[in-house]
VMD Tcl script that draws the C-alpha trace (Angstrom):
set ca {
  {-89.68 -120.71 174.46}
  {-90.01 -124.28 173.23}
  {-88.55 -126.72 172.46}
  {-86.89 -126.85 175.86}
  {-85.22 -129.59 177.86}
  {-83.32 -130.30 181.07}
  {-81.26 -133.48 181.34}
  {-78.87 -134.91 183.89}
  {-77.11 -138.09 184.93}
  {-78.30 -140.64 187.51}
  {-74.87 -142.27 187.89}
  {-71.23 -141.36 187.44}
  {-69.56 -142.06 184.07}
  {-66.01 -143.38 183.73}
  {-63.50 -141.02 182.10}
  {-60.16 -142.64 182.94}
  {-58.02 -142.09 179.84}
  {-55.91 -138.96 179.74}
  {-56.24 -136.62 176.73}
  {-59.41 -138.32 175.44}
  {-62.70 -136.69 174.47}
  {-65.67 -138.41 176.16}
  {-69.25 -138.06 174.97}
  {-71.33 -137.25 178.04}
  {-74.28 -139.60 178.43}
  {-77.61 -138.40 179.83}
  {-80.24 -140.76 181.24}
  {-82.64 -138.53 183.19}
  {-84.94 -136.06 181.42}
  {-86.49 -133.65 183.90}
  {-88.19 -131.75 181.06}
  {-88.45 -132.32 177.32}
  {-91.30 -130.25 175.87}
  {-91.10 -131.61 172.32}
  {-89.58 -135.07 172.90}
  {-86.53 -133.80 171.03}
  {-83.89 -135.23 173.37}
  {-82.89 -138.87 172.80}
  {-79.75 -141.01 172.56}
  {-77.66 -138.41 174.46}
  {-78.36 -135.61 171.97}
  {-80.83 -132.83 171.24}
  {-82.31 -132.77 167.72}
  {-84.18 -129.70 166.49}
  {-87.74 -130.76 165.56}
  {-89.24 -130.03 162.16}
  {-90.37 -126.42 161.88}
  {-88.51 -125.42 165.08}
  {-85.33 -123.86 163.70}
  {-84.11 -120.67 165.35}
  {-81.77 -119.36 168.02}
  {-81.30 -121.58 171.06}
  {-79.78 -120.81 174.46}
  {-77.64 -123.63 175.87}
  {-76.44 -123.97 179.46}
  {-74.26 -126.88 180.52}
  {-72.14 -127.95 183.47}
  {-69.84 -130.99 183.58}
  {-67.91 -132.03 186.69}
  {-64.95 -134.43 186.85}
  {-63.80 -135.88 190.17}
  {-60.56 -137.48 191.36}
  {-58.42 -135.12 189.34}
  {-55.07 -133.71 190.37}
  {-54.92 -130.08 191.45}
  {-53.31 -128.90 188.20}
  {-55.38 -131.05 185.79}
  {-57.01 -129.39 182.80}
  {-60.67 -129.72 181.84}
  {-62.37 -128.71 178.60}
  {-65.88 -129.10 177.27}
  {-66.89 -129.27 173.63}
  {-70.18 -129.03 171.76}
  {-70.61 -131.20 168.68}
  {-73.12 -130.13 166.01}
  {-74.26 -132.79 163.56}
  {-71.41 -135.08 164.63}
  {-68.57 -132.54 164.25}
  {-66.81 -130.21 166.65}
  {-68.68 -126.91 166.70}
  {-67.64 -124.98 169.79}
  {-65.05 -125.52 172.50}
  {-66.01 -123.40 175.50}
  {-63.50 -123.91 178.29}
  {-64.93 -124.19 181.79}
  {-63.59 -122.98 185.10}
  {-61.90 -124.98 187.79}
  {-63.28 -125.89 191.17}
  {-61.92 -127.67 194.20}
  {-63.33 -130.28 196.55}
  {-61.65 -132.60 199.03}
  {-58.02 -133.10 199.97}
  {-54.84 -133.76 198.03}
  {-55.51 -135.90 194.97}
  {-59.30 -135.61 195.36}
  {-60.25 -132.59 193.29}
  {-63.45 -131.83 191.41}
  {-63.08 -129.61 188.36}
  {-66.25 -128.11 186.94}
  {-66.65 -126.85 183.39}
  {-69.71 -124.67 182.93}
  {-70.71 -122.62 179.92}
  {-73.55 -120.93 178.10}
  {-73.82 -120.37 174.37}
  {-76.27 -119.24 171.67}
  {-76.75 -121.49 168.65}
  {-78.50 -120.70 165.36}
  {-79.99 -124.11 164.51}
  {-82.07 -125.53 161.66}
  {-84.56 -128.38 161.78}
  {-82.79 -131.76 162.14}
  {-79.53 -130.20 163.47}
  {-78.38 -132.03 166.59}
  {-76.04 -131.21 169.47}
  {-73.98 -133.40 171.81}
  {-71.69 -132.58 174.76}
  {-68.12 -133.88 175.14}
  {-65.57 -133.45 177.93}
  {-61.77 -133.83 177.99}
  {-59.27 -133.88 180.84}
  {-55.53 -133.82 181.20}
  {-55.30 -135.97 184.34}
  {-54.56 -139.69 184.32}
  {-55.89 -142.17 186.85}
  {-59.40 -142.94 187.99}
  {-61.59 -140.03 186.86}
  {-65.36 -139.91 186.66}
  {-67.94 -137.53 185.25}
  {-69.77 -136.71 188.48}
  {-73.53 -137.24 188.13}
  {-74.50 -134.91 190.99}
  {-72.96 -131.83 189.34}
  {-73.48 -132.51 185.63}
  {-76.51 -131.16 183.78}
  {-77.57 -129.67 180.44}
  {-80.51 -127.43 179.58}
  {-81.55 -125.65 176.43}
  {-84.46 -123.68 175.00}
  {-85.44 -121.85 171.83}
  {-85.61 -118.07 172.09}
  {-89.16 -116.94 171.39}
  {-89.71 -115.16 168.09}
  {-86.63 -116.60 166.33}
  {-86.60 -118.71 163.20}
}
mol new
graphics top color blue
foreach p $ca { graphics top sphere $p radius 0.5 }
foreach p [lrange $ca 0 end-1] q [lrange $ca 1 end] { graphics top cylinder $p $q radius 0.2 }
display resetview
């Protein structure tokens, strides 16, 4: 089941502007079997096309209780899928954490690349929370 990778963040990322899509940055690679993850994106290596399983979770903190959160996958620089995540709660009034989590199957060819974006509908000081944001992916064995 390779290529496979697991990436996460070591620090929070600013996401202050309301109604703006933010590219999620990733600076810690816990696993990258084929060195296919770089510059905040996964690129399918030569000869490794097939069906891939993606799992991702993005958390935003300091949101209002009714704020919206959406995640989006970009393929080759364009919107590909917009899986909407669920909501979570942490802290008191005005200190909410909303978590978008999703899984998806992708049929990818060599040199295709994927990136993760997040959007929120809450103004003020918002951050992509490093402790609860991660992305993993692997190729399903026997697919091409």
